[in-house]
N, C-alpha and C positions, 0 to 999 in steps of 0.2 A: 740429159747432157752431162750432169754431174757424174753419173755412174760411168759413162764413157771416158771422161777425163781421168777418173780414178783407175779404171781398167788400163788405159794407155800408160799413165804414169807408173802404175804398179808393175806392169810388164817390163817397162824400161828399167825400173829400179832393180827388179830381180835379175835382169840380164847384166846390169852393171855389177851387182854383187857377185854373180857367177864369174864374170870376167875378172874381177879382182881376185877371186879364189884361184883362177887359173894362173894369174900373174904371180901370186904369192902362195905357192903350195904349202900345205901343212905337213909337218913332220911329227909323227906320234911322239908324245913325251915332251913336246915343245909348246910354247904359247901359240895358239892359232892366230897368227898375225893377220891373215886376211879378214877374219871376223873382227878382230880388235880394230883394225884400220877402218873397216866398214862401220862399226859402231861409233868410233870417235869422229870419223869424217862425217857420218850421218848427223851426229849431234851438232857439229860445227855448221853444217849446211842447213839444218833445220832452224838454227838460231838466225842465220843470215836470211833465210827465206821468210821466217816468221816476222822478223823486223821489217823487211821490205814490204811484205804483203800487208802487215798491220798499218803501215804508213800510206800505202797506195790503194789498197782495197780492190784489186781486180778480181772479179767474180770467179774466173776460171783458175786462178793461181793456187789457192789453197787446196782444192781437190786434186789438181794435177800434180803439184810439186810436193806438198806436205803429206797429204793422205796417200796419194798414189806413188810417186817416185820414191820419196824418202821412206814411206811405209813398206815398199817393196825392197828397198835397199837395206833398211834396218828398222825393225820396230823399236829398237832401243832408243832411237832418236825421239820417237813419239813419247815414250816413257819419260825421257829426260825433259821434254818440253812440258808435259803435264805436271811433272814434279816442280819445275821452275815456276809455272803459273800458280801452283798452290802456294809456294814459298813467297813469291812476290805479291800474291793476293792476301798474305797474312795468315794463311792456313798451315802453319808450321807443323802442327800435330798431325793433320791429315797427310801432309807430305811425308813425314817420318813413317807413319803407318803404311802408306802406299809403297814406300821404298822397302820396308821390312817384308810386307806381304809379297811383293813382286820378287825380291831376291830370294828370300827363304822359301816361299811357296813355289817359285819356279824351279829352284834346285831340288826341292823335295819331290815335286811332281815329276820332274825328269827322272829322278832316281826310281820313283814308284813305277813309272811307265816302263823303264828298263827291266825292273824286277818282275813285272807282270808278264813281260814277253820273253823272259830268259828261260 
Protein backbone atom coordinates (compact mmCIF):
# COMPACT_ATOMS: atom_id res chain seq x y z
CA UNK A 1 0.00 0.00 0.00
CA UNK A 2 2.86 2.39 0.81
CA UNK A 3 4.32 1.98 -2.68
CA UNK A 4 0.94 2.76 -4.22
CA UNK A 5 0.60 5.94 -2.14
CA UNK A 6 4.10 7.06 -3.19
CA UNK A 7 3.32 6.23 -6.82
CA UNK A 8 0.07 8.22 -6.81
CA UNK A 9 1.52 11.18 -4.93
CA UNK A 10 4.67 11.23 -7.08
CA UNK A 11 2.69 11.23 -10.30
CA UNK A 12 0.49 14.07 -9.11
CA UNK A 13 3.53 16.03 -7.91
CA UNK A 14 5.30 15.63 -11.26
CA UNK A 15 2.16 16.75 -13.09
CA UNK A 16 1.92 19.79 -10.81
CA UNK A 17 5.58 20.68 -11.52
CA UNK A 18 5.00 20.32 -15.26
CA UNK A 19 1.85 22.47 -15.08
CA UNK A 20 3.82 25.13 -13.23
CA UNK A 21 6.45 25.06 -15.98
CA UNK A 22 3.70 25.62 -18.55
CA UNK A 23 2.32 28.54 -16.56
CA UNK A 24 5.73 30.15 -16.08
CA UNK A 25 7.77 29.51 -19.23
CA UNK A 26 11.55 29.79 -19.06
CA UNK A 27 13.46 32.32 -21.10
CA UNK A 28 17.09 31.43 -21.80
CA UNK A 29 19.49 33.64 -19.91
CA UNK A 30 16.91 34.42 -17.20
CA UNK A 31 16.24 32.83 -13.82
CA UNK A 32 14.17 29.64 -14.29
CA UNK A 33 11.24 30.96 -12.26
CA UNK A 34 9.10 27.83 -12.56
CA UNK A 35 11.84 25.71 -10.97
CA UNK A 36 12.54 28.40 -8.38
CA UNK A 37 8.84 28.60 -7.47
CA UNK A 38 8.60 24.80 -7.40
CA UNK A 39 11.60 24.51 -5.07
CA UNK A 40 10.54 27.30 -2.72
CA UNK A 41 6.86 26.35 -2.68
CA UNK A 42 7.83 22.71 -2.17
CA UNK A 43 9.96 23.69 0.83
CA UNK A 44 7.08 25.68 2.33
CA UNK A 45 4.61 22.85 1.71
CA UNK A 46 6.93 20.18 3.12
CA UNK A 47 7.27 22.25 6.28
CA UNK A 48 3.50 22.49 6.64
CA UNK A 49 2.98 18.80 5.82
CA UNK A 50 5.73 17.61 8.13
CA UNK A 51 4.42 19.70 11.01
CA UNK A 52 0.86 18.49 10.50
CA UNK A 53 1.83 14.85 9.99
CA UNK A 54 4.19 14.85 12.97
CA UNK A 55 1.32 16.08 15.17
CA UNK A 56 -1.40 13.75 13.89
CA UNK A 57 0.49 10.67 12.60
CA UNK A 58 -1.86 9.41 9.87
CA UNK A 59 -0.15 6.35 8.36
CA UNK A 60 -0.94 7.27 4.75
CA UNK A 61 0.05 10.95 4.83
CA UNK A 62 3.87 10.80 4.85
CA UNK A 63 4.25 8.45 1.85
CA UNK A 64 1.48 10.14 -0.14
CA UNK A 65 2.26 13.79 0.54
CA UNK A 66 5.93 14.10 1.54
CA UNK A 67 7.65 11.23 -0.24
CA UNK A 68 5.19 11.07 -3.14
CA UNK A 69 3.64 14.42 -4.05
CA UNK A 70 6.39 16.72 -2.78
CA UNK A 71 9.09 14.31 -3.95
CA UNK A 72 7.57 14.46 -7.43
CA UNK A 73 7.03 18.21 -7.23
CA UNK A 74 10.59 18.91 -6.06
CA UNK A 75 13.27 16.80 -4.44
CA UNK A 76 14.80 20.04 -3.14
CA UNK A 77 12.10 20.09 -0.48
CA UNK A 78 13.28 16.70 0.80
CA UNK A 79 16.85 18.02 0.92
CA UNK A 80 15.66 21.05 2.89
CA UNK A 81 13.70 18.91 5.37
CA UNK A 82 16.61 16.50 5.91
CA UNK A 83 18.95 19.46 6.49
CA UNK A 84 16.47 21.03 8.93
CA UNK A 85 16.19 17.77 10.86
CA UNK A 86 19.98 17.50 11.13
CA UNK A 87 20.26 21.09 12.38
CA UNK A 88 17.42 20.83 14.90
CA UNK A 89 18.78 17.46 16.01
CA UNK A 90 22.07 19.14 16.89
CA UNK A 91 24.01 17.64 13.98
CA UNK A 92 25.27 20.97 12.62
CA UNK A 93 28.46 19.55 11.13
CA UNK A 94 26.57 16.80 9.32
CA UNK A 95 24.13 19.42 7.98
CA UNK A 96 26.96 21.59 6.63
CA UNK A 97 28.69 18.63 5.00
CA UNK A 98 25.39 17.47 3.49
CA UNK A 99 24.71 20.96 2.10
CA UNK A 100 28.21 21.24 0.64
CA UNK A 101 28.20 17.77 -0.90
CA UNK A 102 24.70 18.23 -2.33
CA UNK A 103 25.30 21.66 -3.88
CA UNK A 104 28.91 21.28 -5.01
CA UNK A 105 28.51 17.61 -5.93
CA UNK A 106 25.25 18.23 -7.78
CA UNK A 107 26.67 21.09 -9.82
CA UNK A 108 29.90 19.18 -10.51
CA UNK A 109 28.13 16.00 -11.58
CA UNK A 110 25.72 17.94 -13.79
CA UNK A 111 28.71 19.57 -15.47
CA UNK A 112 30.46 16.19 -15.83
CA UNK A 113 27.35 14.57 -17.28
CA UNK A 114 27.02 17.35 -19.86
CA UNK A 115 30.71 17.10 -20.78
CA UNK A 116 30.51 13.32 -21.15
CA UNK A 117 27.62 13.60 -23.59
CA UNK A 118 28.80 16.65 -25.55
